[in-house]
PLY file of the C-alpha trace (Angstrom):
ply
format ascii 1.0
element vertex 376
property float x
property float y
property float z
element edge 375
property int vertex1
property int vertex2
end_header
36.23 -13.59 14.70
32.15 -13.64 15.04
30.31 -15.38 18.06
27.29 -16.23 18.61
25.20 -17.33 21.66
21.48 -18.65 21.86
19.64 -18.00 24.44
16.00 -19.18 25.40
15.34 -17.35 28.77
14.22 -13.91 29.54
15.89 -13.61 32.59
19.76 -14.03 30.71
18.37 -11.85 27.56
17.88 -8.70 29.91
21.34 -7.94 30.60
21.93 -7.54 26.70
18.83 -5.21 26.43
20.70 -2.00 26.01
23.08 -3.63 23.43
19.76 -4.94 21.49
17.79 -1.70 21.91
20.67 0.53 20.85
21.59 -1.78 17.19
17.38 -1.64 16.88
18.27 2.42 16.45
21.22 2.45 14.41
19.98 -0.40 12.26
18.19 2.00 8.80
15.22 -0.98 8.76
14.09 -1.29 11.98
11.40 0.14 14.01
10.81 -0.42 17.57
8.52 -3.93 17.48
12.43 -5.26 16.48
13.91 -3.84 19.68
14.35 -6.05 22.86
11.87 -4.07 24.49
9.24 -5.26 22.51
10.13 -8.70 21.64
10.64 -9.66 25.21
7.21 -8.79 25.67
5.55 -10.99 22.87
8.05 -13.40 24.04
6.11 -13.32 27.86
2.88 -12.36 26.74
2.03 -13.27 23.57
3.27 -17.16 22.36
0.50 -20.11 21.85
0.46 -23.44 23.32
2.85 -25.39 22.59
5.20 -23.08 20.99
8.93 -22.22 22.27
11.59 -19.37 21.57
15.05 -19.05 20.96
17.12 -15.73 20.85
20.46 -15.81 18.68
22.90 -13.47 18.65
25.93 -12.33 16.83
29.28 -10.76 18.52
31.95 -9.22 16.24
34.28 -8.77 19.12
32.50 -7.11 21.77
29.93 -5.52 19.75
26.40 -6.62 19.00
25.93 -7.29 15.37
23.36 -9.41 15.01
19.81 -10.61 16.74
17.14 -13.65 15.40
14.50 -13.87 17.43
12.94 -16.86 16.30
9.68 -18.69 17.84
9.23 -22.86 17.23
6.27 -24.69 17.18
5.74 -28.26 18.49
7.63 -29.94 15.22
10.00 -26.87 14.82
9.77 -27.68 11.06
9.12 -23.98 10.43
10.61 -21.22 12.76
8.65 -17.48 12.76
9.89 -14.40 13.58
7.50 -12.57 16.37
4.61 -11.00 14.64
0.63 -10.96 15.68
-1.42 -8.80 16.08
0.24 -6.63 18.53
3.39 -6.84 17.04
3.10 -6.40 13.17
6.55 -6.52 12.08
9.25 -9.20 13.29
12.63 -9.39 11.38
16.37 -9.73 12.23
18.82 -6.73 13.73
21.42 -6.13 11.59
24.33 -3.63 12.29
24.51 -1.36 8.55
27.11 -2.39 6.82
27.47 -5.89 8.39
24.55 -7.84 7.67
25.46 -10.58 5.41
28.22 -10.98 7.93
26.29 -11.03 10.91
22.79 -13.30 9.63
25.22 -15.68 7.89
26.57 -16.92 11.70
22.86 -16.59 13.34
21.27 -18.74 10.73
24.01 -21.27 11.16
23.55 -21.24 14.84
19.24 -21.51 13.84
20.08 -24.60 12.09
22.21 -26.18 14.30
19.64 -25.45 17.35
16.85 -26.89 15.29
18.22 -29.63 12.28
15.01 -30.56 11.30
13.58 -27.02 10.16
13.04 -26.37 6.56
11.93 -22.78 6.60
12.33 -19.44 8.41
9.72 -17.17 8.03
9.63 -13.29 8.29
5.88 -12.48 8.47
6.00 -8.80 7.30
9.45 -6.99 6.58
10.00 -3.44 5.68
10.79 -2.87 1.57
14.09 -1.62 3.18
15.26 -4.60 5.49
18.21 -6.44 4.04
17.23 -9.44 5.54
16.13 -10.82 2.62
19.19 -9.76 0.52
21.31 -11.40 3.53
19.89 -14.33 3.34
21.02 -15.77 0.32
24.50 -13.57 0.01
25.95 -14.59 3.39
25.06 -18.64 4.54
26.16 -20.65 0.75
23.12 -22.64 -0.39
20.28 -20.80 1.18
17.56 -19.93 -0.68
14.59 -17.27 -0.05
10.86 -16.00 -1.59
9.66 -13.02 -1.49
6.06 -12.00 -1.61
4.00 -8.98 -1.19
2.44 -8.22 2.12
0.27 -5.38 2.22
1.34 -2.05 3.26
1.70 0.35 6.28
1.37 4.33 5.95
3.53 7.34 7.76
2.88 10.61 7.07
6.46 12.44 6.35
7.21 16.10 8.13
8.70 18.42 5.19
7.93 21.85 4.25
5.83 24.13 6.69
2.42 22.72 8.45
-0.06 25.38 6.50
1.68 23.51 3.82
0.97 20.18 4.56
-3.06 21.01 5.55
-3.44 23.43 2.61
-3.06 20.47 0.98
-5.55 18.34 2.37
-9.10 18.40 0.61
-11.60 21.16 0.97
-14.48 18.72 2.57
-11.49 17.27 5.12
-10.39 20.82 6.04
-14.31 22.25 6.50
-14.66 18.98 8.97
-11.67 19.52 10.69
-12.89 23.39 11.62
-16.15 22.29 12.22
-14.88 19.75 14.93
-12.49 22.20 15.89
-15.22 24.85 16.40
-17.04 22.05 18.76
-14.01 21.11 20.72
-13.48 24.74 21.59
-16.75 25.38 23.45
-16.09 22.54 25.96
-14.63 23.76 28.91
-10.56 23.85 29.16
-8.99 22.54 26.34
-5.85 21.18 26.73
-3.54 18.62 24.50
-0.14 17.23 26.32
2.38 15.44 24.33
4.51 13.87 27.17
8.11 11.90 26.76
11.37 11.11 28.14
10.79 11.32 31.77
7.71 12.81 31.83
5.67 9.46 30.14
5.45 7.32 33.01
4.02 3.54 32.33
1.62 4.19 35.11
-0.56 6.30 32.74
-1.20 3.16 30.81
-4.97 3.15 32.87
-5.75 6.06 31.44
-5.25 5.73 28.07
-7.39 2.27 28.24
-10.03 4.39 30.07
-10.06 6.31 26.86
-10.30 3.76 24.37
-12.64 1.61 26.02
-15.20 4.65 25.87
-14.33 4.01 21.69
-16.19 1.83 19.44
-13.65 -0.71 20.48
-15.06 -0.87 24.01
-18.78 -1.69 22.07
-17.30 -4.25 19.72
-14.65 -6.05 22.30
-11.53 -5.21 21.04
-10.17 -2.67 23.59
-7.43 -3.47 25.76
-9.58 -3.58 29.07
-11.65 -6.60 27.37
-8.89 -8.75 27.27
-6.52 -9.52 30.70
-3.92 -11.15 28.29
-3.61 -7.66 26.75
-3.71 -5.69 29.65
-0.61 -7.50 30.57
1.16 -7.12 27.39
0.64 -3.46 27.91
1.37 -3.01 30.89
4.98 -4.80 30.27
5.58 -2.85 27.17
5.19 0.26 28.39
7.07 -0.06 31.28
9.79 -1.57 29.28
9.51 1.04 26.66
9.61 3.77 29.18
13.03 2.30 30.61
13.91 2.12 27.26
13.51 6.19 27.17
11.06 5.46 24.15
7.45 5.66 25.29
5.12 8.54 24.55
1.75 9.13 25.30
-0.94 12.31 23.76
-3.72 13.43 25.14
-6.83 15.48 24.49
-8.31 16.90 27.38
-11.74 18.50 28.66
-11.52 20.23 32.07
-10.09 17.15 34.48
-11.38 14.52 31.57
-9.16 12.88 28.73
-11.35 12.45 25.78
-8.20 11.32 23.09
-4.93 9.54 23.95
-2.37 8.01 21.59
-0.08 5.14 23.13
3.28 5.81 21.17
6.65 5.08 20.85
9.77 8.48 19.87
11.99 6.59 17.70
15.11 8.18 16.46
13.43 10.83 14.57
9.54 9.24 13.90
6.81 9.08 16.12
5.36 5.63 15.79
1.43 6.00 16.68
0.33 2.38 18.03
-2.73 2.70 19.59
-5.41 5.26 19.60
-8.32 5.77 21.80
-11.65 8.56 21.65
-14.63 8.94 23.86
-17.16 8.28 21.87
-19.40 10.53 24.27
-17.31 13.55 22.58
-18.00 12.39 18.69
-19.09 15.82 17.71
-15.98 17.52 18.08
-14.08 14.18 16.79
-11.02 14.39 19.40
-9.61 11.65 17.52
-8.82 13.87 14.93
-7.93 16.95 16.78
-5.80 15.19 18.62
-4.14 13.80 15.51
-4.02 17.43 13.57
-2.46 18.71 16.94
0.10 15.47 17.12
1.10 16.51 13.38
1.15 20.55 14.00
3.97 19.43 16.81
5.92 17.28 14.69
6.41 20.20 12.16
7.11 22.64 15.31
9.84 20.27 16.92
12.34 20.18 13.96
13.27 17.05 15.04
10.83 14.55 14.14
10.62 13.70 10.24
7.65 11.07 10.39
4.49 10.16 11.91
4.25 6.11 11.27
1.24 4.05 12.06
2.50 1.07 10.48
-0.66 -0.48 9.51
-3.42 0.23 7.01
-6.73 2.28 7.55
-8.90 3.81 5.28
-8.91 7.03 6.95
-5.12 7.62 6.40
-5.84 8.78 2.92
-7.44 11.78 4.43
-4.30 12.95 6.03
-2.38 12.83 2.72
-0.28 9.40 3.97
2.34 7.31 2.25
2.65 3.82 1.71
5.14 1.55 3.07
5.32 -1.95 0.87
5.62 -4.86 3.13
6.89 -8.17 2.45
6.74 -11.94 3.66
10.03 -13.69 3.64
10.86 -17.30 3.61
14.18 -18.31 3.95
14.98 -22.12 3.30
18.23 -23.52 4.66
20.60 -25.90 2.28
18.98 -29.29 2.66
16.93 -31.56 0.64
13.63 -31.36 2.29
14.00 -27.50 2.73
14.80 -27.27 -0.77
11.90 -29.26 -2.42
9.64 -26.90 0.59
11.20 -24.13 -1.49
11.06 -25.31 -4.92
7.02 -25.90 -3.95
6.93 -22.29 -2.88
7.92 -20.85 -6.31
5.36 -22.88 -7.49
2.20 -21.91 -5.88
3.69 -17.77 -6.58
3.89 -18.57 -9.96
0.61 -20.43 -10.01
-1.06 -17.29 -8.02
0.72 -15.07 -10.64
-0.62 -17.67 -13.58
-4.00 -17.30 -12.28
-3.81 -13.54 -12.11
-2.97 -12.93 -15.44
-5.15 -15.62 -16.99
-7.74 -13.38 -15.36
-6.93 -9.95 -16.94
-6.76 -11.24 -20.14
-10.20 -12.95 -19.55
-11.82 -9.53 -18.56
-9.88 -8.20 -21.29
-11.35 -10.24 -24.03
-14.61 -10.54 -22.49
-16.68 -8.02 -24.12
-20.14 -8.03 -21.83
-20.59 -5.22 -18.92
-19.44 -5.77 -16.15
-22.57 -6.80 -13.76
-23.87 -4.19 -11.64
-23.25 -4.61 -7.81
-25.70 -5.69 -5.35
-27.79 -3.32 -3.66
-29.18 -2.91 -0.16
0 1
1 2
2 3
3 4
4 5
5 6
6 7
7 8
8 9
9 10
10 11
11 12
12 13
13 14
14 15
15 16
16 17
17 18
18 19
19 20
20 21
21 22
22 23
23 24
24 25
25 26
26 27
27 28
28 29
29 30
30 31
31 32
32 33
33 34
34 35
35 36
36 37
37 38
38 39
39 40
40 41
41 42
42 43
43 44
44 45
45 46
46 47
47 48
48 49
49 50
50 51
51 52
52 53
53 54
54 55
55 56
56 57
57 58
58 59
59 60
60 61
61 62
62 63
63 64
64 65
65 66
66 67
67 68
68 69
69 70
70 71
71 72
72 73
73 74
74 75
75 76
76 77
77 78
78 79
79 80
80 81
81 82
82 83
83 84
84 85
85 86
86 87
87 88
88 89
89 90
90 91
91 92
92 93
93 94
94 95
95 96
96 97
97 98
98 99
99 100
100 101
101 102
102 103
103 104
104 105
105 106
106 107
107 108
108 109
109 110
110 111
111 112
112 113
113 114
114 115
115 116
116 117
117 118
118 119
119 120
120 121
121 122
122 123
123 124
124 125
125 126
126 127
127 128
128 129
129 130
130 131
131 132
132 133
133 134
134 135
135 136
136 137
137 138
138 139
139 140
140 141
141 142
142 143
143 144
144 145
145 146
146 147
147 148
148 149
149 150
150 151
151 152
152 153
153 154
154 155
155 156
156 157
157 158
158 159
159 160
160 161
161 162
162 163
163 164
164 165
165 166
166 167
167 168
168 169
169 170
170 171
171 172
172 173
173 174
174 175
175 176
176 177
177 178
178 179
179 180
180 181
181 182
182 183
183 184
184 185
185 186
186 187
187 188
188 189
189 190
190 191
191 192
192 193
193 194
194 195
195 196
196 197
197 198
198 199
199 200
200 201
201 202
202 203
203 204
204 205
205 206
206 207
207 208
208 209
209 210
210 211
211 212
212 213
213 214
214 215
215 216
216 217
217 218
218 219
219 220
220 221
221 222
222 223
223 224
224 225
225 226
226 227
227 228
228 229
229 230
230 231
231 232
232 233
233 234
234 235
235 236
236 237
237 238
238 239
239 240
240 241
241 242
242 243
243 244
244 245
245 246
246 247
247 248
248 249
249 250
250 251
251 252
252 253
253 254
254 255
255 256
256 257
257 258
258 259
259 260
260 261
261 262
262 263
263 264
264 265
265 266
266 267
267 268
268 269
269 270
270 271
271 272
272 273
273 274
274 275
275 276
276 277
277 278
278 279
279 280
280 281
281 282
282 283
283 284
284 285
285 286
286 287
287 288
288 289
289 290
290 291
291 292
292 293
293 294
294 295
295 296
296 297
297 298
298 299
299 300
300 301
301 302
302 303
303 304
304 305
305 306
306 307
307 308
308 309
309 310
310 311
311 312
312 313
313 314
314 315
315 316
316 317
317 318
318 319
319 320
320 321
321 322
322 323
323 324
324 325
325 326
326 327
327 328
328 329
329 330
330 331
331 332
332 333
333 334
334 335
335 336
336 337
337 338
338 339
339 340
340 341
341 342
342 343
343 344
344 345
345 346
346 347
347 348
348 349
349 350
350 351
351 352
352 353
353 354
354 355
355 356
356 357
357 358
358 359
359 360
360 361
361 362
362 363
363 364
364 365
365 366
366 367
367 368
368 369
369 370
370 371
371 372
372 373
373 374
374 375
């Protein structure tokens, strides 16, 4: 027998933190942003005015087999898994082999709590997430739509570091070598990879100061530029440290840290979430130097299988990172209004595909040369 409970209070959610985090480690598709450590922090600091939340938990005997955190707006017509620029992936957390069995009662519990909702939206799910299939396989009458939502990049750690580095472009290797020579001229250069008990949350100010000395500080996007982000990350690193997952990667020159990463060790992956460097040392590319040393550290460890950055930036291509596709999934309950919303969503997707096909057909039939791009 599976029982469910609905919790909408952070203090009441706290006793389930260890079981939730453990389930997140067991689930094949999860990353740390779906853990209690991350989701509870999002719910505490990142809700918009008028939003409310509820976490639905599914238990099989005394074992937690499913967690579904949802955020509702003022009308509660659309429910959404937590997701924003500081929480890229929101999903249900489901026990391996029990996905459909766990998700069905969670969705039913959400339907009881929000009887007027017409869809549940998961804005950015990994391609291997079982949630889309479990939505339709478990609860009778549920429908789902899936659309592509970009890619996140990761670096698989395979073979040897020397072989990997040799696979980088010659021009990029040359730039790394030049930067390394310049870095070597600085006094007492050291690298620290801090994890476990050594990764104190008290190092957050040190990281934020480095990040603020980069282009992020100039453009106003550094954590220190936003009191709400400072509060979010202060709580987040405390919870990650309590779970034993927090990592800091530091590149130092003498007494000064010139590059730093806020990272999470999650099973055999290192998730690099925030990066910062001191722009005053740009000639020696401290961010690239730290990342290269992180890759070597991963190869040397024998226990790290990938470095995951979750996001998509052009510079990842230089390091030969691999894309991991994400999708936006909408699940619709078996209600008349929800069925109409599902059909409308299908029609929009079909119209979008038709426009693309028509555009490609027009281009293939048009003999005129393409116009030259505007010159600056």
